Every structure is written in structure tokens, then in C-alpha cells.
Phi, psi and omega in degrees: 000124178289166186293315182301321179290324181292318178294321175301313182294323176290320176298310185292328180291330179285319181291318175292346182291333173298321175295315180298326179288328170297313176296324175301317178301312183286313188275328182259308184287311183276341183057047181230124176287111184249112181263012175291343193310308179301323178283322175294327173297312179296327174302313173298323176297314181290321184291316180295319179303306187296316174291332177287321178301322180289351178103015186230068186288326179289317177298324179300317181295316179301312184289329176298318178301313183295319177305311181296321177299317178296325178293322179293324184290326176298312177306314181297322175294317179296324178294308191275315188271328188262336180084022179279145181303142178309315178296315183292323179301319183291321182288321178299311174303313181299319179294320179292324179294339174303319177286321179300313184291321175299313177302316180302324178276011176076025182079005181261144181286342176210157178225127179265134189272147176269192183275039179247017179289156174306329183286313182298325180287327173287324174302316175299317178299321182268009180057038176262095190220193185299323178299316177293328179296317186286337183281314181204100186299319178296318178292328174299307184294323175295318184292324175296316182300314186289324178298317173299315177303313180301313181297315179297318181292320178291317181299307180300320181298314185292319174298322180297313180296317175304314183292319177297316178300311184301312180287009170254348175283175187294318176300312179300318179292329174292323172298313179296318176299321181296321177294321184286313188207090186289327177302314181292328177294320177300318181289345174269011178065023171266143180284087181295326176301308177307314179299325181282326174295312180299320179295317178293326181296316186293313181305305179291331169306308172307315174301313178293325178294317180300313175305318179297317180283333179293319179294321173296325176293316182283335177085009176207164176222137173231164183284348181252021184296326184282356183294121180087001184290332180299316177300319178301313180298314179298315183296321179295313182292317183291314175299322177296317178297326176292327184280309186267325180098173183253084184247316179207169180297309175311304176295333177291323171299315180297315181296327179300317183295308181300323178293321177299306182306308185296320181296311180294329179290320177298321178299314181294319180296318179294317181290333179289341183288343178060029176278321185245147170305165183293333179290350178274009180305313179298317180299316176296321178300316182293324180291319180296319179296311180298326178292318177297326182282338185270339183307310179298320180292322177291320177297320180293320178296318171303314181296323182286325179292319181302313182296318178296322182290325177292325176297313180290335175291000000 
């Protein structure tokens, strides 16, 4: 794997870490299977793209988070107030968001971003332009890659710190308690439904933010950008847990980031070998996720066989 490819995997891993942390909140902290992810990610893509084209890239990221949070709130309301099953509630919201996302993008299937993204503005600030490209193409490419990497690291680090802080507050602890034992929370006079709605809002807000920053990084937005991102998020969480383990919420968020980076690097490594055609990417992703899911069971079986061997000895 070349240095440029490794940096690209690291960048995407840190950007998708925002998605992974959102998935961790819904699937691990709230213990709720939330299928809104693909719709809220694309909603973040659409909102960020439209506002970036209008010349407001930073506002685009903020509104991408808020839009994703609103989508998550709708799913939470369908679950808690209407009594719809969590999986079906997520599917309903995701289906409705397809129309909403298309409307946000002006009825177009795709939008090309102009040079007003946060990355282009940083390139201008650091004098990474055509003149630099003509002077030294390799240095130009490396400067762009490092700039994007810095933005990805700062954004992922900032969201990590905010989430760790929030889930140590009283409201954050209530959300965690709701995921652990909803019946006990209800008996403690805590609004379990409200906690679940807030938790899903934060989770999908992180997902929308991931979509917003990814579309500014890529320079374009399509209505199908969110296809498959739920698998990416789950794979990141699972791989991270295999490496770090399930010890605390703070380590859970950190493991989601590590898992996201490792997953993207594995995908890039697999595709760089030129063994499989490009359309094998989904199959490779599924195999990686299946392998990550199987690792804990394999490890447990090995430990049991070793203990059994010692007893017979």
C-alpha cells in the first residue's frame, strides 16, 4: 500500500469515525437497532452540499448535524410515542427521507460542489494552489492529503471529546441507563421515551455530520451516497470492540474510531491488490464484517478447548 493510499484510508477512517460513533450510540448505548442511518447520512450530504454551493460550508456542517438529529428524533418518536417496532420505525424514516433528500437537492440526483468547501478554503489559506502543483506535483498532492487529514483528526477528536463529556452528565447517564434497563429507568420517574429520542437524535446527528463532511471532501453529492453506510458503521464498531474490548463508554467511542480507521485501511488494502474487480467491494466488506463478528466466538472456543485439554492432561 502506497503512502498516498494509506493517508487516504486514514482520512476516510477518521471521517467515517463520526458515523461509527453515531452507530455506537444507537446500537450499543441505547441497545436499539436503528436503520435510519442511511437516510440521515444522505440528508447530511444533501444539506451540506446545498449550503456549500450557496457559500456557507461551515454552516453546512452544522446544519447537517441538526438535520440528522431531526431525522433521528422522528424515528425516536415513532418508536416511543406511536409504539412502532424500532426496526420498522427506522425503515419508515429512511424511506421517507429519500423524498426529503431529493427535495433538499432541488429535485436533482446529484450536486457538484464549487470551490467554497472548507477544504478549498484551507488550501487557499495554506497556498496549496495550481502554482504549487506546477512547482512540485508530489509535494502538492502530499500537502492536500495532510491538510484533509488534519481536518479529519480535529473533527473526530472534537466530537469524541464532546460525546465523552456529554455521556458523563446527568442526561447522558440517563440515556445510558435507558439502554441498559428501560424498565428500571421508568420506575425511577425518568422520561425513558424522551431519553431514547434524544439519544437517537445525537446518534443520527453524528451520522449527518459524517455525510456533510464527506461530501465536502469528495466535492460532489448524490442521492445514493448513503447506500451501505450502516454496514460501514457496524463494521467499524465491531472491529474496534474486537481490538479494544467492551469496557466503558469512553473506550467504546475510542474503539469505534480505531475500528473505522482499520476498516477503511483494510478495504483500501484489499482493493489495491487488484485481485478482485471493483464490484466485489460489497462482498469484501461483508466478509470483513463476518470475520470480525466471528473472532470473539473463535477466541472463546479456543479458550474452552485449551481448558479442556488441560483437564484431560
